[in-house]
C-alpha positions in Angstrom: -0.1 0.0 0.1 1.0 3.6 -0.4 1.9 5.9 2.3 -0.8 8.7 3.2 -0.3 11.7 5.3 -2.0 11.7 8.6 -2.5 15.0 10.7 -3.8 13.2 13.8 -1.9 11.1 16.2 -2.7 7.4 15.7 -4.9 5.9 18.0 -2.9 2.5 18.3 0.2 4.1 19.4 3.0 2.4 21.0 3.4 2.1 24.8 5.7 4.5 26.5 7.7 1.9 28.4 7.5 -2.0 28.2 8.2 -4.5 30.6 11.9 -5.9 30.2 12.2 -9.6 29.2 16.4 -9.8 30.0 16.8 -11.1 26.4 17.9 -9.7 22.7 14.3 -9.1 22.6 14.7 -5.9 24.6 17.0 -4.0 22.4 15.4 -5.2 19.2 12.1 -4.1 20.3 13.1 -0.8 21.3 14.6 -0.3 17.7 11.2 -1.3 16.3 9.2 1.2 18.2 11.4 4.0 17.1 11.0 2.9 13.4 7.2 2.4 14.0 6.5 5.9 15.3 8.2 7.1 12.2 5.6 5.1 10.1 2.7 6.2 12.3 3.4 9.7 11.4 3.2 9.0 7.6 0.4 6.4 7.5 -2.4 6.7 9.9 -4.8 3.8 11.3 -7.7 5.1 9.2 -5.5 5.0 6.0 -4.4 1.1 6.9 -8.0 0.4 7.7 -9.1 1.6 4.5 -6.4 -0.4 2.5 -7.6 -3.4 4.3 -11.2 -2.9 3.3 -10.1 -3.1 -0.5 -8.4 -6.4 -0.1 -9.5 -9.6 -1.0 -9.7 -12.1 2.2 -6.4 -13.6 3.7 -5.7 -17.1 2.6 -5.7 -19.9 5.1 -2.2 -21.4 5.6 -3.5 -24.4 8.1 -4.8 -26.9 5.1 -1.3 -26.8 3.7 0.7 -27.2 6.8 -1.3 -30.1 7.9 -0.3 -32.1 4.7 1.1 -35.5 5.2 4.8 -35.1 5.4 6.8 -32.1 6.4 5.3 -28.6 5.1 8.2 -25.9 4.6 7.7 -22.1 5.6 10.5 -20.6 3.6 11.9 -17.6 4.6 13.1 -14.5 2.8 15.9 -13.4 5.3 18.9 -11.0 4.5 20.6 -11.0 8.1 20.2 -11.9 11.7 21.7 -10.9 15.1 23.3 -14.2 15.6 24.8 -14.7 12.3 25.0 -11.3 10.5 24.7 -10.9 6.8 23.4 -14.0 5.1 22.3 -12.9 1.5 21.4 -9.8 -0.1 18.4 -10.5 -1.8 18.0 -7.8 -4.2 14.6 -9.4 -5.6 12.6 -10.9 -2.9 9.9 -11.7 -5.4 12.0 -13.8 -7.7 13.2 -15.9 -4.5 9.7 -16.3 -3.2 8.7 -17.6 -6.6 11.5 -20.1 -6.4 10.4 -21.0 -3.0 6.8 -21.7 -4.3 8.0 -23.6 -7.3 9.8 -25.9 -4.9 6.7 -26.6 -2.7 6.9 -24.4 -0.1 3.6 -24.1 2.1 3.9 -20.6 3.0 6.5 -17.6 2.5 8.0 -15.7 5.6 9.1 -12.4 4.9 11.2 -10.4 7.6 10.0 -6.7 7.7 12.4 -5.6 10.8 15.2 -3.2 9.2 17.9 -2.8 11.9 18.9 -6.4 12.8 17.3 -8.3 9.9 17.3 -5.8 6.8 14.0 -6.2 6.0 11.0 -3.8 4.9 7.3 -3.6 4.3 8.1 -3.3 0.9 9.7 -6.6 0.7 6.3 -8.0 2.0 4.5 -6.0 -0.6 6.8 -7.7 -3.4 6.4 -11.3 -2.1 2.7 -11.2 -1.6 2.3 -9.6 -5.4 4.6 -12.4 -6.5 3.2 -15.6 -5.1 -0.4 -17.3 -4.7 0.5 -18.9 -1.4 0.2 -17.7 2.3 2.5 -15.0 3.5 3.6 -14.3 6.9 5.0 -11.0 8.5 7.8 -11.9 10.5 8.2 -9.2 12.9 8.4 -7.8 16.5 4.7 -7.3 16.8 3.7 -5.5 20.2 0.9 -2.9 18.9 -2.3 -3.1 17.1 -0.7 -1.0 14.8 1.5 -3.5 13.5 -1.2 -6.0 13.0 -3.1 -3.8 10.9 -0.1 -2.7 8.9 0.6 -6.4 8.2 -3.0 -7.1 6.9 -2.7 -3.7 4.8 0.4 -5.0 3.1 -1.1 -8.4 2.4 -0.1 -10.7 4.9 -2.2 -13.8 5.8 -0.1 -15.0 8.9 1.3 -12.7 11.9 4.3 -13.8 14.2 3.0 -13.5 17.9 6.2 -13.9 20.1 5.0 -14.9 23.5 8.1 -14.0 25.3 7.8 -10.1 23.9 4.0 -9.7 25.5 2.2 -10.1 28.7 -1.0 -12.1 28.8 -3.1 -9.0 28.0 -1.2 -7.8 25.0 -1.0 -11.4 23.7 -4.6 -12.3 24.1 -5.5 -8.6 22.7 -3.5 -8.8 19.5 -4.4 -12.4 19.1 -7.9 -11.5 18.7 -7.1 -8.7 16.7 -5.1 -10.6 14.0 -8.2 -13.4 14.2 -10.5 -10.5 13.4 -9.0 -9.4 10.2 -9.2 -13.0 8.7 -5.3 -13.9 9.4 -3.7 -16.6 11.5 -1.4 -15.9 14.3 1.9 -18.2 14.3 2.3 -18.0 18.2 6.3 -18.4 18.9 7.3 -20.1 22.1 10.7 -20.9 23.6 10.0 -22.3 27.3 7.5 -24.3 28.8 5.7 -21.4 30.6 5.5 -19.8 27.1 4.3 -23.1 25.8 1.5 -23.4 28.3 0.6 -19.5 27.6 0.0 -20.3 24.0 -1.9 -23.6 24.9 -4.2 -21.5 27.2 -4.8 -18.8 24.3 -6.1 -21.9 22.2 -3.4 -21.1 19.2 -4.1 -23.5 16.3 -0.5 -22.7 14.7 2.4 -22.7 17.4 6.2 -22.4 16.9 8.6 -23.8 19.0 12.0 -21.9 18.3 15.2 -23.7 19.4 17.0 -20.4 20.2 17.8 -19.3 23.5 16.8 -15.9 23.7 19.4 -15.1 26.4 22.4 -16.7 24.8 21.3 -17.1 21.2 22.6 -20.7 21.2 20.2 -23.2 19.7 19.1 -26.4 20.9 17.0 -28.3 18.4 16.0 -30.8 21.2 13.7 -27.9 22.8 11.2 -29.1 20.4 10.7 -32.5 21.7 10.8 -31.0 25.3 7.9 -28.6 24.7 5.7 -31.1 22.4 3.6 -32.7 25.0 2.6 -29.0 26.3 1.0 -27.9 23.0 -2.3 -28.8 22.2 -2.9 -32.0 20.0 -4.9 -30.3 17.3 -2.5 -27.4 16.8 -0.1 -27.1 14.0 3.4 -27.3 15.3 6.4 -25.5 13.6 9.7 -26.1 14.5 11.8 -23.1 14.2 15.7 -22.3 14.1 18.4 -24.9 13.9 17.4 -26.6 10.5 21.0 -26.7 9.3 20.5 -29.6 6.7 18.1 -32.1 5.1 18.7 -34.5 7.9 17.8 -31.7 10.2 14.4 -31.4 8.6 13.7 -35.0 8.9 14.7 -35.0 12.4 12.5 -32.3 13.1 9.5 -34.2 11.4 10.3 -37.4 13.4 10.1 -35.4 16.9 6.6 -34.2 16.0 6.7 -31.3 14.0 4.3 -30.7 11.4 6.2 -27.9 9.7 9.8 -26.2 9.8 10.6 -22.4 9.4 13.7 -22.3 7.4 15.7 -19.1 6.5 19.6 -19.3 6.4 19.8 -22.6 4.8 17.3 -21.5 1.9 18.8 -18.1 1.1 22.4 -19.7 1.2 21.2 -22.7 -1.1 22.3 -22.7 -4.5 19.0 -24.1 -5.4 16.4 -23.5 -2.7 13.6 -24.8 -4.6 15.4 -28.4 -4.9 16.4 -28.0 -1.0 12.4 -27.6 -0.4 11.7 -30.8 -2.7 14.3 -32.7 -1.0 12.7 -31.9 2.4 9.2 -32.9 1.2 10.2 -36.2 -0.5 12.4 -37.2 2.3 9.4 -36.6 4.7 6.6 -38.2 2.5 4.6 -40.6 4.6 6.0 -43.7 2.8 9.6 -42.6 2.9 9.9 -41.1 6.3 8.4 -44.3 7.9 11.1 -46.5 6.6 14.2 -44.5 5.8 16.8 -43.6 8.4 17.6 -39.7 8.3 20.9 -39.8 6.8 19.8 -42.0 4.0 16.5 -40.0 3.4 18.2 -38.3 0.2 21.0 -36.8 -1.2 22.9 -34.5 0.9 21.4 -30.8 1.0 23.4 -27.6 1.3 23.8 -26.7 4.8 22.9 -23.4 6.7 20.6 -21.9 9.6 17.1 -20.8 10.1 
C-alpha cells in the first residue's frame, strides 16, 4: 500500500515503556518502536483500515501446513543478530517464486529493518509474486503493526509470547483473527508453551534459540511438544541446518519447519524444499533413516 499523510495522532500508538524480558528482544523491540513511530506519522490507522477494506480475504495456511509429511515455511531473510549478513536478496519476489516452485507451504518475510534488513516493501513484493500464504515476521507488539501487516497483504502474523504479557498477547491474537489472518504463536520455554495452549492457538512455533544466549538447541522442540494442544499445527523454528535436521524435526513431531538461512544460502532453494518434502513423505519417512533419506542438501541455518 502507498503511504498517506496523517495530521492526527494514531490511536494505536506505542506504549511509552515496556516490561523488560532480560533477552535480546529488549534492544530489538526498542528499535522497532522507534521505526514504528516514524511510520505512524506517515500512515494513519484510518488509512490502514481503508487499505484493508479493499483487499481480498486472507489465505488460510492451515490446510497446507497439515498435509502429510513436513511442510516448509520458506523465509526471505537477509541477516540476523546471531549470524550477521546472510544474503543480499535484491529481488525478494524472485526468491519467493522459487520457494513456491519448490513446494513451500507459505513464505515468511522479515520486515524488521535494523537487525534483519527487512522492509514492508519486501512484504508487498512477495505478496504480489506468489499465490500461497505469506507471513509477516517481525516483533509485533502493537495493534498498529497488526493492521499494517494485513494492509500489506499478510495472511499470517508472528506473535512472540516472550515479548508480550498475557493481556497484550490475548488482545493482539484476537485482532489478528478478527482480520481473517492466522497468528503464528512462537514459544521458547515451557511457561510460554502453556500460555500458547491456554490461548487456544492453532498454529504454534517452537523456537530452538535461547533468547538470552542466542544458542540453538533443537531438542527444545521435543521438550515442549507434550505441552502443546494435540490439534495445533506445530512448527519447528531455528537450527534447521540440513536435510537431516528437517527429517529429525519431522520425526520429533513437527508438522512444519520455518527455514531461512539454509534456503537463502542454497544454490537451488527450490530443490532443497523439494528434497525435504520427498524425504518426509509418509512412505519414505516411515522406513528410511534420516542420514539415508535423500542426497545431502546444502547446509545453513534458520
